[in-house]
A tleap script that builds the chain and sets N, CA, C and O, in Angstrom:
source leaprc.protein.ff14SB
mol = sequence {
  NMET GLY LEU TYR GLN ILE TRP ARG GLU LEU
  HIE ARG VAL GLY LYS VAL THR VAL GLY THR
  ALA HIE GLY ARG GLN GLY GLN ILE LYS TYR
  VAL ALA ALA CYS ALA ALA GLU ASN CYS GLY
  TRP GLY ALA GLU TYR ASP ASP VAL SER PRO
  ALA MET ILE ALA ALA GLN GLY HIE ARG CYS
  PRO VAL CARG
}
set mol.1.N position { 98.199 82.902 121.367 }
set mol.1.CA position { 98.821 81.860 120.967 }
set mol.1.C position { 100.236 82.709 120.995 }
set mol.1.O position { 100.741 83.568 120.272 }
set mol.2.N position { 100.646 81.963 122.311 }
set mol.2.CA position { 102.452 81.101 123.516 }
set mol.2.C position { 103.426 82.019 122.295 }
set mol.2.O position { 103.065 82.041 121.119 }
set mol.3.N position { 104.843 82.841 122.835 }
set mol.3.CA position { 104.859 83.994 122.619 }
set mol.3.C position { 106.770 82.342 121.617 }
set mol.3.O position { 107.624 82.323 120.731 }
set mol.4.N position { 106.248 81.535 122.657 }
set mol.4.CA position { 107.890 80.567 122.708 }
set mol.4.C position { 107.232 79.374 122.255 }
set mol.4.O position { 107.809 78.673 123.087 }
set mol.5.N position { 106.407 78.429 121.548 }
set mol.5.CA position { 105.453 77.762 120.151 }
set mol.5.C position { 106.184 76.796 120.207 }
set mol.5.O position { 105.844 77.413 121.216 }
set mol.6.N position { 107.165 75.493 120.218 }
set mol.6.CA position { 107.943 75.012 119.113 }
set mol.6.C position { 107.453 75.242 117.363 }
set mol.6.O position { 106.298 74.924 117.076 }
set mol.7.N position { 108.102 75.632 116.582 }
set mol.7.CA position { 106.569 76.286 115.384 }
set mol.7.C position { 107.566 74.707 114.345 }
set mol.7.O position { 108.246 73.849 114.909 }
set mol.8.N position { 107.337 74.789 112.947 }
set mol.8.CA position { 107.575 73.929 111.956 }
set mol.8.C position { 105.856 74.018 110.300 }
set mol.8.O position { 104.728 73.618 110.011 }
set mol.9.N position { 107.395 75.131 109.706 }
set mol.9.CA position { 106.718 75.127 108.917 }
set mol.9.C position { 107.037 74.542 107.684 }
set mol.9.O position { 108.108 74.234 107.161 }
set mol.10.N position { 104.872 74.387 107.047 }
set mol.10.CA position { 104.908 73.076 105.718 }
set mol.10.C position { 104.744 73.797 105.010 }
set mol.10.O position { 105.739 73.769 104.286 }
set mol.11.N position { 103.764 74.877 104.508 }
set mol.11.CA position { 103.634 76.339 103.929 }
set mol.11.C position { 103.844 76.853 103.174 }
set mol.11.O position { 104.571 76.227 102.402 }
set mol.12.N position { 103.534 78.082 102.765 }
set mol.12.CA position { 103.331 78.893 102.593 }
set mol.12.C position { 102.737 79.565 101.284 }
set mol.12.O position { 103.203 79.602 100.145 }
set mol.13.N position { 101.402 80.157 101.877 }
set mol.13.CA position { 100.604 80.871 100.211 }
set mol.13.C position { 100.470 82.791 100.373 }
set mol.13.O position { 99.589 83.402 100.977 }
set mol.14.N position { 101.570 83.332 99.669 }
set mol.14.CA position { 101.086 84.489 100.115 }
set mol.14.C position { 101.803 85.065 101.096 }
set mol.14.O position { 102.951 84.838 101.477 }
set mol.15.N position { 101.363 85.483 101.294 }
set mol.15.CA position { 102.318 86.113 103.107 }
set mol.15.C position { 102.107 85.587 103.828 }
set mol.15.O position { 102.830 85.579 104.824 }
set mol.16.N position { 101.070 84.897 103.743 }
set mol.16.CA position { 100.880 83.435 104.769 }
set mol.16.C position { 101.353 82.568 105.284 }
set mol.16.O position { 100.968 81.731 104.468 }
set mol.17.N position { 102.234 81.651 106.422 }
set mol.17.CA position { 102.515 81.214 106.562 }
set mol.17.C position { 101.589 79.886 107.042 }
set mol.17.O position { 100.866 80.470 107.848 }
set mol.18.N position { 101.089 78.326 107.078 }
set mol.18.CA position { 100.518 77.407 107.597 }
set mol.18.C position { 102.216 76.368 108.328 }
set mol.18.O position { 103.352 76.186 107.888 }
set mol.19.N position { 101.596 76.020 109.378 }
set mol.19.CA position { 102.911 75.018 109.556 }
set mol.19.C position { 101.803 74.364 110.930 }
set mol.19.O position { 100.582 74.327 110.779 }
set mol.20.N position { 102.588 73.825 112.395 }
set mol.20.CA position { 102.395 72.469 112.946 }
set mol.20.C position { 102.982 73.211 114.959 }
set mol.20.O position { 103.907 72.805 115.663 }
set mol.21.N position { 102.237 74.035 115.168 }
set mol.21.CA position { 102.811 73.879 116.982 }
set mol.21.C position { 101.770 73.195 117.882 }
set mol.21.O position { 100.647 72.699 117.792 }
set mol.22.N position { 102.633 73.404 118.706 }
set mol.22.CA position { 101.656 72.535 119.627 }
set mol.22.C position { 100.626 73.274 120.850 }
set mol.22.O position { 100.978 73.914 121.840 }
set mol.23.N position { 99.036 72.876 120.309 }
set mol.23.CA position { 97.887 74.138 121.615 }
set mol.23.C position { 97.684 73.970 122.305 }
set mol.23.O position { 98.102 72.933 122.820 }
set mol.24.N position { 97.180 74.487 122.714 }
set mol.24.CA position { 97.677 74.875 125.172 }
set mol.24.C position { 97.347 73.771 125.323 }
set mol.24.O position { 96.831 74.083 126.397 }
set mol.25.N position { 97.036 72.147 125.224 }
set mol.25.CA position { 96.755 71.232 126.484 }
set mol.25.C position { 97.648 70.883 125.893 }
set mol.25.O position { 97.784 69.737 126.322 }
set mol.26.N position { 99.218 71.198 124.415 }
set mol.26.CA position { 100.330 69.906 124.247 }
set mol.26.C position { 99.676 69.162 123.243 }
set mol.26.O position { 100.191 68.054 123.089 }
set mol.27.N position { 98.688 69.404 122.489 }
set mol.27.CA position { 98.236 68.105 121.445 }
set mol.27.C position { 99.052 69.558 119.889 }
set mol.27.O position { 99.182 70.765 120.094 }
set mol.28.N position { 99.402 68.846 118.603 }
set mol.28.CA position { 99.892 69.449 117.605 }
set mol.28.C position { 98.168 70.072 116.747 }
set mol.28.O position { 97.096 69.595 116.372 }
set mol.29.N position { 98.818 71.281 116.806 }
set mol.29.CA position { 97.593 71.826 116.501 }
set mol.29.C position { 98.351 73.149 114.744 }
set mol.29.O position { 99.357 73.756 115.111 }
set mol.30.N position { 97.919 73.507 113.129 }
set mol.30.CA position { 97.768 73.709 112.647 }
set mol.30.C position { 97.454 75.010 112.739 }
set mol.30.O position { 96.269 75.325 112.841 }
set mol.31.N position { 98.694 76.202 112.713 }
set mol.31.CA position { 98.477 77.143 112.307 }
set mol.31.C position { 98.509 78.071 110.771 }
set mol.31.O position { 98.856 77.635 109.674 }
set mol.32.N position { 98.172 79.051 111.004 }
set mol.32.CA position { 97.706 80.361 109.752 }
set mol.32.C position { 98.229 81.256 110.101 }
set mol.32.O position { 97.650 82.032 110.860 }
set mol.33.N position { 99.840 81.542 109.574 }
set mol.33.CA position { 99.250 83.006 110.608 }
set mol.33.C position { 100.458 84.281 109.630 }
set mol.33.O position { 101.631 84.092 109.307 }
set mol.34.N position { 99.806 85.196 109.453 }
set mol.34.CA position { 100.502 86.300 108.550 }
set mol.34.C position { 101.905 87.029 108.445 }
set mol.34.O position { 102.035 87.454 109.593 }
set mol.35.N position { 102.818 87.348 107.875 }
set mol.35.CA position { 104.346 86.863 108.623 }
set mol.35.C position { 104.350 88.774 107.795 }
set mol.35.O position { 105.353 89.173 107.202 }
set mol.36.N position { 103.156 89.606 107.937 }
set mol.36.CA position { 103.106 90.811 107.185 }
set mol.36.C position { 103.667 92.024 108.479 }
set mol.36.O position { 103.094 91.716 109.523 }
set mol.37.N position { 104.280 92.847 108.621 }
set mol.37.CA position { 105.175 93.287 109.300 }
set mol.37.C position { 103.741 94.485 110.946 }
set mol.37.O position { 104.090 94.902 112.050 }
set mol.38.N position { 102.242 94.591 110.234 }
set mol.38.CA position { 101.767 95.091 111.425 }
set mol.38.C position { 100.354 94.815 110.696 }
set mol.38.O position { 99.725 95.673 110.076 }
set mol.39.N position { 99.868 93.150 110.917 }
set mol.39.CA position { 98.682 93.039 110.738 }
set mol.39.C position { 98.737 91.680 111.821 }
set mol.39.O position { 97.903 91.842 112.712 }
set mol.40.N position { 99.244 90.827 111.915 }
set mol.40.CA position { 98.717 90.275 113.547 }
set mol.40.C position { 97.596 88.971 112.807 }
set mol.40.O position { 96.449 88.693 113.155 }
set mol.41.N position { 97.875 88.767 112.439 }
set mol.41.CA position { 96.262 88.131 111.782 }
set mol.41.C position { 97.063 86.241 112.285 }
set mol.41.O position { 98.280 86.076 112.198 }
set mol.42.N position { 96.368 85.384 112.633 }
set mol.42.CA position { 96.640 84.249 112.739 }
set mol.42.C position { 95.612 83.398 113.440 }
set mol.42.O position { 95.037 83.881 114.416 }
set mol.43.N position { 95.342 82.243 113.059 }
set mol.43.CA position { 94.204 80.905 113.285 }
set mol.43.C position { 95.089 79.821 113.834 }
set mol.43.O position { 96.308 79.663 113.758 }
set mol.44.N position { 94.054 79.054 114.461 }
set mol.44.CA position { 95.024 77.603 115.370 }
set mol.44.C position { 93.864 77.079 114.453 }
set mol.44.O position { 92.906 77.833 114.281 }
set mol.45.N position { 93.875 75.829 113.843 }
set mol.45.CA position { 93.225 74.762 113.622 }
set mol.45.C position { 93.735 72.561 113.761 }
set mol.45.O position { 94.879 72.133 113.909 }
set mol.46.N position { 92.528 71.750 113.651 }
set mol.46.CA position { 92.805 71.048 114.430 }
set mol.46.C position { 93.070 69.929 112.972 }
set mol.46.O position { 92.909 68.718 113.119 }
set mol.47.N position { 93.507 70.557 111.528 }
set mol.47.CA position { 93.148 69.762 110.053 }
set mol.47.C position { 94.403 71.580 109.568 }
set mol.47.O position { 94.531 72.790 109.753 }
set mol.48.N position { 95.108 70.046 108.714 }
set mol.48.CA position { 95.574 71.396 108.047 }
set mol.48.C position { 94.673 71.792 106.616 }
set mol.48.O position { 95.119 72.498 105.712 }
set mol.49.N position { 93.406 71.211 106.636 }
set mol.49.CA position { 92.905 71.486 105.268 }
set mol.49.C position { 91.967 72.879 105.472 }
set mol.49.O position { 91.666 73.740 104.645 }
set mol.50.N position { 91.574 72.735 107.126 }
set mol.50.CA position { 91.094 74.449 107.155 }
set mol.50.C position { 91.749 75.315 107.562 }
set mol.50.O position { 91.026 76.174 108.066 }
set mol.51.N position { 93.273 75.670 107.635 }
set mol.51.CA position { 94.170 76.001 107.697 }
set mol.51.C position { 94.531 76.245 105.986 }
set mol.51.O position { 93.927 77.223 105.544 }
set mol.52.N position { 95.247 75.659 105.147 }
set mol.52.CA position { 94.839 76.000 104.205 }
set mol.52.C position { 93.793 77.323 103.337 }
set mol.52.O position { 94.203 78.420 102.956 }
set mol.53.N position { 92.817 76.942 103.248 }
set mol.53.CA position { 91.505 77.610 102.863 }
set mol.53.C position { 91.709 78.518 103.946 }
set mol.53.O position { 91.192 79.557 103.536 }
set mol.54.N position { 92.134 78.719 105.022 }
set mol.54.CA position { 91.988 80.439 105.824 }
set mol.54.C position { 92.929 81.118 105.271 }
set mol.54.O position { 93.006 82.280 104.871 }
set mol.55.N position { 94.019 79.771 105.317 }
set mol.55.CA position { 95.484 80.974 104.396 }
set mol.55.C position { 95.362 81.621 103.176 }
set mol.55.O position { 95.777 82.762 102.976 }
set mol.56.N position { 94.544 80.603 101.972 }
set mol.56.CA position { 93.622 80.629 100.811 }
set mol.56.C position { 93.199 82.277 100.668 }
set mol.56.O position { 93.633 83.006 99.775 }
set mol.57.N position { 92.195 82.732 101.814 }
set mol.57.CA position { 91.257 83.153 102.389 }
set mol.57.C position { 91.442 85.239 102.730 }
set mol.57.O position { 90.788 86.237 102.426 }
set mol.58.N position { 93.146 84.848 103.761 }
set mol.58.CA position { 93.116 85.729 104.367 }
set mol.58.C position { 93.001 86.961 103.353 }
set mol.58.O position { 92.795 86.631 102.186 }
set mol.59.N position { 93.115 88.492 103.649 }
set mol.59.CA position { 93.283 89.912 102.378 }
set mol.59.C position { 94.399 90.529 103.717 }
set mol.59.O position { 93.861 90.831 104.782 }
set mol.60.N position { 95.177 90.607 103.647 }
set mol.60.CA position { 95.730 91.115 104.333 }
set mol.60.C position { 95.702 93.449 104.131 }
set mol.60.O position { 95.992 94.129 103.147 }
set mol.61.N position { 95.306 93.821 105.315 }
set mol.61.CA position { 94.749 95.691 105.363 }
set mol.61.C position { 96.105 96.090 105.326 }
set mol.61.O position { 96.366 96.972 104.508 }
set mol.62.N position { 97.337 95.503 106.248 }
set mol.62.CA position { 98.237 96.184 105.123 }
set mol.62.C position { 98.938 96.091 104.470 }
set mol.62.O position { 99.585 95.045 104.512 }
set mol.63.N position { 99.304 97.182 103.366 }
set mol.63.CA position { 99.639 96.671 102.272 }
set mol.63.C position { 100.581 97.740 102.161 }
set mol.63.O position { 101.316 97.814 101.176 }
savepdb mol mol.pdb
quit
């Protein structure tokens, strides 16, 4: 994911934020990203449902 994406927050599940951003070809994607300091986990999906499932299932290694 690029650094300068337009991001709109939709939901927060623990430390994971689910929001919308523009994909590589300009289409709207749903992104789940962990906000923990040194985690760096993030995933991009076409629909909000898989993004929410990924956010709920994420087990952050940073404690």
